[in-house]
Every structure is written in C-alpha cells, then in structure tokens.
C-alpha positions in Angstrom: 0.1 0.3 -0.1 1.4 3.7 -1.0 1.9 6.0 1.8 -1.5 7.9 2.6 1.0 10.9 1.4 2.1 9.8 -1.7 -1.6 8.9 -2.6 -2.8 12.2 -1.6 0.2 13.6 -4.1 -1.5 11.5 -7.0 -5.2 12.8 -6.6 -5.1 15.7 -9.1 -8.1 17.4 -7.7 -6.9 17.0 -4.0 -3.4 19.3 -5.3 -5.2 21.9 -7.1 -7.6 22.5 -3.6 -4.8 22.4 -2.0 -2.8 24.7 -4.1 -5.5 27.2 -4.1 -6.0 27.2 -0.4 -2.7 27.7 0.0 -2.1 30.4 -2.7 -5.5 32.1 -0.7 -4.0 32.2 2.7 -0.7 33.7 1.2 -2.2 36.5 -0.2 -4.3 37.3 2.6 -1.6 37.2 5.2 0.5 39.2 3.1 -2.5 41.7 2.2 -0.2 44.8 3.6 1.9 44.1 1.1 0.2 43.1 -1.8 -3.2 45.4 -1.4 -2.1 48.5 -3.5 -4.4 51.0 -0.6 -5.4 51.1 3.0 -8.7 49.2 3.2 -10.5 51.8 5.1 -9.3 55.0 3.3 -12.1 56.8 0.9 -10.9 58.2 -2.4 -12.4 61.4 -3.2 -15.3 61.8 -5.9 -14.6 57.9 -6.5 -18.2 56.5 -5.0 -18.6 53.2 -7.2 -15.9 53.5 -9.7 -15.9 50.5 -12.2 -12.6 48.7 -12.0 -9.8 50.8 -13.6 -9.1 50.9 -17.6 -5.3 50.4 -18.0 -4.2 52.0 -21.0 -0.9 50.6 -23.3 -1.1 54.2 -25.3 -1.6 57.8 -24.9 -4.6 59.5 -26.4 -2.5 60.2 -29.4 -1.6 56.5 -30.0 1.7 56.5 -28.3 3.2 53.8 -26.7 3.3 54.4 -22.9 3.3 51.0 -21.4 0.6 50.1 -18.3 -0.7 53.4 -17.8 -4.2 54.8 -15.9 -5.4 58.1 -15.3 -7.1 60.1 -12.5 -11.0 59.3 -12.7 -13.7 60.6 -10.9 -17.9 60.0 -11.1 -19.3 62.6 -13.1 -22.9 63.5 -13.6 -25.9 60.7 -13.3 -27.7 59.9 -16.4 -31.4 60.2 -15.1 -32.6 58.0 -17.9 -30.2 54.6 -17.3 -29.0 55.6 -13.8 -25.6 55.0 -15.1 -23.1 57.4 -13.4 -20.5 59.1 -15.9 -16.8 58.8 -15.3 -14.5 62.0 -15.9 -11.0 61.2 -17.0 -8.0 63.6 -16.6 -6.0 62.9 -19.6 -3.6 65.3 -18.5 -2.1 63.4 -15.7 -0.8 59.5 -16.9 0.3 57.1 -14.1 2.3 54.5 -15.0 1.5 51.3 -13.1 4.9 49.9 -11.7 5.9 47.0 -8.9 6.9 48.3 -5.7 5.4 51.3 -5.4 5.5 53.8 -2.2 2.2 54.3 -0.6 -0.1 54.2 2.4 1.9 53.4 5.4 1.2 50.1 7.2 2.6 48.0 10.1 4.2 44.6 8.7 3.6 41.4 10.3 1.9 43.1 13.6 -0.1 41.4 16.0 -2.9 42.6 18.2 -5.9 40.5 19.8 -8.8 42.0 21.9 -8.1 40.1 25.4 -10.1 40.8 28.9 -10.9 42.3 30.7 -12.1 45.1 28.7 -12.0 43.4 25.0 -9.8 46.1 24.0 -7.0 45.1 21.1 -3.8 44.5 22.6 -0.7 44.6 20.8 1.1 41.4 20.9 4.1 41.9 18.3 4.1 45.7 17.1 5.6 44.7 13.5 7.4 47.0 11.3 6.7 50.0 9.5 6.7 50.1 5.8 4.9 51.5 3.1 6.1 50.0 -0.1 3.3 47.9 -1.8 3.4 45.1 -4.7 1.4 47.3 -7.1 1.0 50.6 -7.3 0.8 53.9 -9.6 3.2 56.6 -10.2 1.2 59.9 -10.0 -2.5 60.8 -9.4 -4.2 57.6 -10.8 -5.6 55.2 -8.7 -5.6 51.7 -9.9 -8.8 50.4 -8.3 -8.5 46.4 -9.8 -12.0 45.5 -8.7 -13.5 49.2 -8.7 -14.4 51.1 -5.3 -17.5 50.3 -3.1 -19.9 53.4 -1.9 -17.6 54.7 0.2 -14.9 55.4 -2.5 -12.5 52.4 -1.0 -10.5 50.3 -2.9 -12.6 46.7 -3.3 -9.5 44.7 -4.0 -7.7 45.8 -0.7 -10.9 45.0 1.0 -11.0 41.8 -0.4 -7.8 40.7 1.1 -8.1 42.2 4.1 -11.4 40.7 4.4 -10.2 37.4 3.5 -8.6 37.1 7.1 -11.4 37.0 8.5 -13.1 34.7 6.1 -10.3 32.2 5.9 -9.3 32.0 10.0 -12.7 31.8 11.4 -12.7 28.1 10.6 -9.5 26.8 11.8 -10.2 28.8 14.7 -13.2 27.4 15.0 -11.7 23.6 14.7 -9.2 24.4 16.9 -12.0 25.0 19.7 -14.7 22.5 18.3 -12.4 19.8 18.1 -10.1 19.4 20.9 -13.9 19.8 22.9 -15.5 16.9 20.3 -12.3 14.5 21.1 -12.6 15.0 25.0 -16.4 14.6 25.6 -16.3 11.6 22.8 -13.4 9.8 23.8 -14.1 10.1 27.7 -18.0 9.0 26.9 -16.7 5.8 25.1 -14.0 4.7 27.6 -16.1 5.0 30.6 -19.3 4.8 29.7 -22.0 4.4 32.6 -23.7 7.9 33.6 -20.8 9.8 32.3 -22.0 8.1 28.9 -25.7 8.7 29.1 -25.3 12.1 30.5 -23.0 13.7 27.6 -24.9 11.4 24.6 -28.1 13.0 25.9 -26.2 16.3 25.5 -25.2 15.6 22.4 -28.3 14.3 21.0 -30.1 18.2 21.9 -27.4 20.1 20.6 -27.8 17.7 17.2 -31.2 18.7 17.0 -30.8 22.2 17.3 -30.6 24.2 13.6 -27.1 25.5 13.4 -28.0 28.5 11.5 -31.1 29.9 13.3 -29.3 29.3 17.0 -26.6 31.4 15.5 -28.7 34.1 14.2 -30.8 34.5 17.8 -27.1 34.6 19.6 -25.8 36.9 17.2 -28.9 39.0 17.4 -29.0 39.4 20.9 -24.8 40.6 21.1 -24.3 44.2 22.6 -24.6 46.6 19.9 -21.6 48.4 21.1 -18.9 45.2 20.3 -16.4 46.0 17.9 -15.5 43.3 14.6 -12.8 42.1 16.4 -15.4 41.0 20.0 -17.8 39.8 17.0 -15.2 37.8 15.4 -14.6 35.8 18.7 -17.9 35.6 19.5 -19.0 34.2 16.3 -16.1 31.7 16.3 -17.2 30.6 20.1 -21.2 30.1 19.1 -20.1 28.2 16.0 -17.8 26.3 18.0 -20.4 25.4 20.8 -22.4 23.9 18.1 -20.3 21.8 15.9 -18.7 19.7 18.4 -21.3 17.1 18.7 -21.5 15.1 15.8 -17.6 14.9 16.0 -18.5 13.6 19.5 -20.6 10.9 18.7 -18.3 9.4 15.7 -15.3 9.5 18.3 -17.1 7.8 21.2 -18.4 4.8 18.7 -14.9 4.9 17.2 -13.5 4.3 21.5 -16.0 2.0 22.1 -14.3 -0.4 19.2 -10.6 0.5 19.8 -10.5 0.3 23.9 -11.4 -4.0 23.1 -8.3 -4.2 21.0 -5.3 -6.4 22.3 -2.5 -3.5 21.9 -4.7 -1.5 24.4 -5.5 -4.5 26.9 -1.6 -5.2 26.8 -1.1 -1.4 27.7 -3.4 -2.0 30.8 -2.0 -5.1 32.0 1.5 -3.3 32.1 -0.7 -0.6 34.4 -1.1 2.2 32.3 -4.1 4.8 33.6 -7.1 5.3 32.1 -6.4 8.4 31.3 -2.8 7.6 29.5 -4.6 5.1 27.7 -7.4 7.4 26.3 -5.1 10.3 25.3 -1.7 7.8 24.4 -3.1 4.8 23.3 -6.7 5.2 21.8 -7.7 8.6 20.4 -4.4 8.6 18.0 -6.2 5.6 16.5 -8.6 8.1 15.7 -6.4 10.9 13.9 -7.1 9.8 10.3 -11.3 10.6 10.8 -10.1 14.0 12.9 -8.1 15.3 10.2 -10.7 14.2 7.2 -13.3 15.7 9.2 -11.6 19.0 10.4 -10.7 19.8 6.6 -14.5 19.0 5.9 -15.6 21.3 9.1 -13.9 24.5 8.5 -16.2 25.5 5.1 -19.4 25.3 7.5 -17.4 28.0 9.4 -16.4 30.4 6.6 -20.5 30.0 5.5 -21.7 30.5 8.7 -19.7 33.9 9.3 -20.5 35.0 5.6 -24.3 34.5 6.4 -24.2 36.1 9.7 -22.1 39.2 7.9 -24.7 39.4 5.1 -27.6 39.8 7.4 -25.6 42.4 9.6 -24.8 40.3 12.7 -21.3 39.4 11.7 -18.7 41.5 11.1 -19.6 45.0 11.0 -18.9 48.0 8.3 -15.9 50.0 8.2 -14.2 46.2 9.0 -14.1 44.1 5.8 -15.0 40.5 5.5 -16.1 38.5 2.4 -19.7 38.3 4.2 -20.4 41.5 4.6 -18.6 42.4 1.1 -21.6 40.3 -0.3 -23.9 42.3 1.8 -24.1 45.0 -1.1 -25.9 42.1 -3.0 -29.1 43.0 -1.0 -29.1 46.4 -2.9 -30.9 45.8 -6.4 -29.4 48.5 -8.1 -25.8 47.8 -6.9 -26.5 44.5 -8.3 -26.9 45.6 -11.8 -25.1 48.4 -12.3 -22.0 47.5 -10.3 -21.9 43.7 -10.3 -17.7 44.2 -9.3 -18.6 44.8 -5.9 -20.9 41.3 -5.7 -19.2 38.7 -7.5 -15.8 38.5 -6.7 -16.3 37.9 -2.5 -19.2 35.6 -4.1 -16.8 33.5 -6.2 -14.0 33.8 -3.3 -16.7 31.9 -1.0 -17.6 29.0 -3.2 -13.9 28.7 -4.6 -13.1 28.3 -0.7 -15.4 26.0 0.2 -15.2 24.0 -3.3 -11.4 23.7 -2.6 -11.6 22.5 1.0 -14.3 20.2 -0.5 -11.5 18.4 -2.6 -8.7 18.4 -0.3 -11.2 16.6 2.0 -12.2 14.2 -0.3 -8.4 13.8 -1.3 -7.4 12.7 2.6 -10.1 10.7 3.0 -9.4 8.8 -0.1 -5.5 8.4 0.9 -6.0 7.5 4.5 -9.0 5.1 3.7 -7.1 1.5 4.9 -9.3 -0.5 2.6 -8.0 1.1 -0.5 -5.0 -0.6 -1.6 -2.9 0.1 -4.4 
C-alpha cells in the first residue's frame, strides 16, 4: 500500500484544492504588502468606480506602457441611472511594482483580550510603505473598482479574507478538542457519564445551527467591535459544531478500547487517561483530519451568512460576508456587479477547495484502498 501522503499527491483534484488554498492564505497573510491601498481610506469623488481601465497607449496613439489616468464620477444619467466617468487625460500615472503608498505595519499582531476586550498589541511589527503594485502619479489603480464609500474593493477583499479564512481554522481549534475529549471520555468510561454526555450531544444535534447562530448573534450588545464579534462568532459556531464529532469518536473508542494493544497497555499499568490520550485517541487521527478539513467550509459559510444579514463583522471592517451584503441592493447588483461577484466567487472557491482536499484526504487515508 502506498504511503497516504504519496497517494494524496497522486490525486489531481486534491492537489488543485490544496494549491488554491495555499495561494489564498498567502495572499491574505500578505495583504498589507499586496493590497495597493489602505482598505479604510476613501477616495475623493471615487464612489462606485468601475475597475480601472489600464491604457497601453496615450490618446495620441503612442506606446506608453501600462498607465492609468485620474478618474472620478461625473453626473448621473437620469434615464439609465448610470454615472458617467470623468477622466483627466493630462495626468498619466504609470503602473509599477514596489511603489510607495499608504503606510502600514508589516507582521503586526494584536488581539482583543480581557478584561475590557480592547485590542492589545502582541507584536508591533515593522513600519513600511511599499506596495507590490501601484501607480506613480495621481491616478489610482482600482483593480476591482471602489465601493459606495470610495474605498478600493481589491484591498478590502484581501483584508476581508483574513476573517473569512481564519475563522474556520480557529473554529476547529476550539470545537475539535472539545469533541475529542467528550467523545473519548464518553466511549471509554461509559456508564452514567456516557448517558449524560450523549443526551447532551443529541440535544445539540437537534438544534438548527443557522437559526441558533442568528438568535445568539442578534442578542449581542450593539457596542461590540468587529474583533469582539469575530471571537464570539467563533465561540458560538464552535459550541454547536462539536457534537457530531463527539458522537463518531465515541463509537470509534468503543471499538478501539477492546483491541489487544490497549489491553496490553492496561495490563502494564497504564492509567485510564493515559490509555485514552496515548493509545486510543491517536487511532482516530485519520478521521479527525478528514473531518477538520471538511468542517472549515461550514465556519466560513456561517460567518458569511451572519455578516450578510448584518449580525457578523460590521462595517467599516471588511469580511467576505459583509462585502457580499451589497447584493441586497438591487441597483448595485445590476449597475455595480464588481462589488458582488468577487466575494461570492471567493467564498464558493474556498468551500470547493476545502471539499476537494477533504475528499482527497479521505481517499488517501482509507485503509481499505490498496494500491
């Protein structure tokens, strides 16, 4: 039988999913460097601009290389509702790599910590003002246009990916240890502990997850910032997502604890907790890895739904969910589709890639799949 990781490498769809996810995580981690502008900074007279047109020749037809021109919104056409653009052709702005722009702190880390839940600086990072792509001149390079506040949509998409992509990783970091502990203890010790824990699991599994999320998010204090809401959304989604894992782990532990290697360790004097953590639960690792990969999309979708209906991450802080909330405005959906499709496609792409990777892991770690 081939090594599971070699078998995973032979799965083209799993490789594709893993490659796209790696690229997405690298992009959002490097958002400070890659994003051309500050995601909170508005452009004067730049509300709802379409993606910037890059010109390779000037109006006279001469070759000038990739160049943009200062663009602003003009008067609105009363018949069609479209807003005409005014372009200043007298100020060409060449598009260049490694351009000086809005200052930022590279690799800085701050977390909202008790008792007042204010963001506290963990690592100050490094001051920088260079961006991977930008312009030299007054023209702005809005690759995906601007939103209703005149903020660069591409920059907000990159920064918003930090919330949407990492909420799943934080969610499984909380829910899976909880599911492993409760399911393992229930299956190994049995008796009244098993009865109580399994009844709790059955109650949680009967609760509709989305309705519970909406109900709990709606009662959050209105003064909470996005960082606090982010943590509370992670806690809420983690609290209701561990039950199915605990139930499966219990069934596996009931089978594994009767095997010969566990009996031998018990005879040699291993304590119950040592047996559980060192001998039994490691045997469930393949299932846990697969389940974790397939569970991440659920957290991403939950955050997106809550932010879409205004109960998750709040403006001006970006997330893919609240960027997608502009789709509730019919005029924006028709006249400014660049505000809707990028976050929607990224959410679908991320969920699809996690599912492809999870399916590949399931096939690679299946002991019945002999090659």
